[in-house]
Structures are given as structure tokens and as C-alpha cells.
C-alpha positions in Angstrom: -15.2 59.1 -192.6 -12.4 56.6 -192.1 -11.2 56.1 -188.5 -8.8 53.9 -186.6 -10.5 52.4 -183.5 -8.7 50.8 -180.6 -10.8 47.8 -179.3 -10.3 45.5 -176.3 -12.1 42.2 -176.7 -11.9 38.5 -175.8 -11.0 36.7 -178.9 -11.6 33.0 -179.5 -8.8 31.1 -181.2 -10.1 27.7 -182.5 -7.9 24.5 -182.2 -7.1 24.5 -186.0 -5.0 27.7 -185.6 -2.9 26.3 -182.7 0.0 25.3 -185.1 0.4 29.0 -186.0 2.3 31.7 -184.2 0.0 33.2 -181.5 -0.1 36.7 -183.1 -1.0 35.2 -186.5 -3.7 33.0 -185.0 -5.2 35.8 -183.0 -5.0 38.1 -186.1 -6.9 35.5 -188.2 -9.6 35.2 -185.5 -10.0 38.9 -185.3 -10.3 39.3 -189.0 -12.9 36.5 -189.1 -14.9 38.1 -186.4 -14.7 41.8 -187.4 -13.8 42.4 -191.0 -16.9 43.2 -193.2 -19.2 43.6 -190.2 -21.4 46.7 -190.0 -22.0 48.2 -186.6 -24.5 51.1 -186.1 -22.3 52.9 -183.7 -18.8 52.4 -185.3 -19.6 51.8 -189.0 -18.2 49.2 -191.3 -15.1 47.3 -190.1 -12.7 47.2 -193.0 -9.3 45.8 -191.8 -7.2 44.8 -188.8 -4.3 47.3 -188.7 -2.4 46.4 -185.6 -2.4 44.1 -182.5 -1.3 46.0 -179.5 -1.5 43.5 -176.7 -2.4 39.8 -176.3 -3.2 38.7 -172.7 -2.8 35.2 -171.3 -4.9 32.5 -172.8 -7.9 30.9 -171.0 -9.3 27.5 -171.7 -13.0 27.0 -171.0 -13.9 23.3 -170.1 -15.9 21.7 -172.9 -14.6 24.1 -175.6 -11.4 23.2 -177.3 -10.5 26.9 -178.1 -8.3 29.3 -176.2 -9.7 32.8 -175.3 -7.3 35.8 -175.2 -8.0 39.3 -174.0 -6.7 41.4 -176.9 -6.2 45.1 -177.6 -6.1 45.8 -181.3 -6.7 48.5 -183.9 -9.1 48.3 -186.8 -9.9 50.6 -189.8 -13.6 51.5 -190.0 -15.7 53.6 -192.4 -18.7 55.5 -191.1 -20.3 58.2 -193.1 -21.1 61.3 -191.1 -24.2 63.5 -191.6 -23.3 66.7 -193.7 -19.9 65.2 -194.6 -18.7 66.0 -198.2 -17.6 62.9 -199.9 -16.0 62.1 -203.3 -17.4 59.2 -205.2 -17.8 57.5 -208.5 -21.2 57.0 -210.3 -21.6 53.2 -210.6 -25.3 53.0 -211.7 -28.0 55.4 -213.0 -31.7 54.7 -212.6 -34.9 56.6 -213.4 -35.0 57.8 -209.8 -31.4 58.8 -209.3 -27.7 57.9 -209.3 -25.8 55.4 -207.1 -22.5 56.7 -206.0 -19.7 54.5 -204.6 -18.3 56.3 -201.6 -15.6 54.3 -199.9 -16.9 50.7 -199.4 -20.6 51.7 -199.4 -23.0 53.1 -202.0 -25.1 56.2 -201.6 -28.1 57.4 -203.6 -28.5 60.9 -205.1 -32.3 61.2 -205.9 -33.0 62.9 -209.2 -34.4 65.9 -207.3 -31.0 66.3 -205.6 -28.7 66.0 -208.7 -28.8 69.6 -209.8 -31.0 72.8 -209.8 -32.7 71.9 -213.1 -35.3 69.6 -214.4 -33.5 66.3 -214.7 -34.5 63.6 -217.2 -33.4 60.0 -217.5 -31.9 58.6 -220.7 -32.0 54.9 -221.5 -28.2 55.3 -222.2 -27.8 55.4 -218.4 -27.4 59.1 -217.9 -29.2 62.0 -216.3 -29.5 65.3 -218.1 -30.5 68.8 -217.1 -33.1 70.4 -219.4 -31.8 74.0 -219.3 -28.1 73.5 -218.3 -27.5 70.5 -220.6 -25.3 69.1 -217.9 -25.1 65.3 -217.9 -24.3 62.7 -215.3 -23.3 59.2 -216.4 -21.7 56.0 -215.1 -18.0 56.5 -214.3 -18.3 60.2 -213.5 -16.5 61.3 -210.3 -18.5 63.7 -208.2 -18.6 65.5 -204.9 -21.8 65.0 -202.8 -23.0 65.8 -199.3 -24.4 63.1 -197.0 -28.0 64.1 -196.0 -29.4 60.8 -194.6 -27.9 57.7 -193.0 -29.5 54.4 -192.1 -27.0 51.6 -191.2 -29.3 48.7 -190.2 -27.3 46.0 -191.9 -24.8 45.7 -194.7 -27.5 44.7 -197.2 -29.9 47.5 -196.0 -27.4 50.3 -195.6 -28.9 53.4 -197.0 -27.0 56.7 -197.5 -28.8 59.7 -199.0 -26.7 62.2 -200.9 -27.2 65.7 -202.5 -25.3 67.5 -205.2 -27.5 70.6 -205.4 -25.3 72.8 -203.2 -22.6 75.2 -204.4 -19.3 73.3 -205.2 -20.9 69.9 -205.4 -21.5 67.6 -208.4 -19.0 67.0 -211.2 -15.9 69.1 -211.1 -16.6 70.6 -214.5 -19.9 71.9 -213.3 -18.2 73.9 -210.6 -15.4 75.1 -213.0 -18.1 76.3 -215.4 -19.8 78.3 -212.7 -16.4 79.7 -211.4 -15.5 80.9 -214.9 -18.9 82.4 -215.3 -20.0 80.2 -218.2 -23.8 80.4 -218.3 -25.6 77.1 -219.1 
């Protein structure tokens, strides 16, 4: 889920940014400190959206930088347990499909793709034995978040399922709605 967070922090502006406008210099320092950082509590910080307030600068002896108390807003992404997400399949492996959901990847294990025996094809697709439904790279799907582990950006793990009613590829749901038996 995407959210806008309001944060109050002391921001360090290094001397090489002193020639810039104060708001621009503070903005660059915030972006350098926050953007692309994964926090367990708040999620992945994506972008600075607005600087609300910049306090008076403080110089600490021995450090050439200026420190400002700043209130600002950032856009964050944090997947929520049981949230339904839309994503695009970007890789298929023997054990499941990797789905791009926002700025992170989630994994749908083969046992969670559909209510059917699923087999892997070397042409990078997963196929249901009875239903003949296929999942391949580039497909857009709906999935539900069933597990979240946000230790670090490299070790972020999001488990997904597509076995529930209304999930999976849109055409699967349409087939079921129209009563097409597969």
C-alpha cells in the first residue's frame, strides 16, 4: 500500500550544497538519506513529495555541515498482510512466479498459482494440467499478500497467493464468471 508519511528529522546539509537555495539543498540531503531505504516499520521510501518546514540551522564545531530541523512528506510503499495487489509476472521458475508489485517483487509458489496440478515449462510458463490455464512472463495478475519479511532491500520477501476466488489472470476470472468449464 502506498502512503504519504509526514516526518520530522534533523537533516545534515554538507558544505558542497551551501551555494544552492536552502530548500533545494535540504531537499537533496533528504533524498540522499531517505530515498530507496527500506524500513521495517514504514516500508520502502520512494520519493520526497513536499518540504513543510525548515527550522533554523545549527553548526556543530568540528563539522562543516549545517543541521536543520525539517518537517517533510515522503511517499512510501509497504505491502500489508491480506492486501490484494495487481502485478506483472517478470520471471517464472520451477518453484513459482515472481510478480512485480509496485517497487518490490513477490513470489507465488507453484502450490499457490491455481487449484490444479501445475507444471513448469522450459519456455518460462506454468500450466494447469486439467484447466489448461497458463501463466507466463508479462501476464498481469491479481494476488493476495500472505507473507511479508522486510529485513533489507536485498532480502525483502513477499509471499503471494492466486488460489482464491477472483485472483489470478483476469481471463481466468472471466471464464469462471461466464461459466466456462476448464
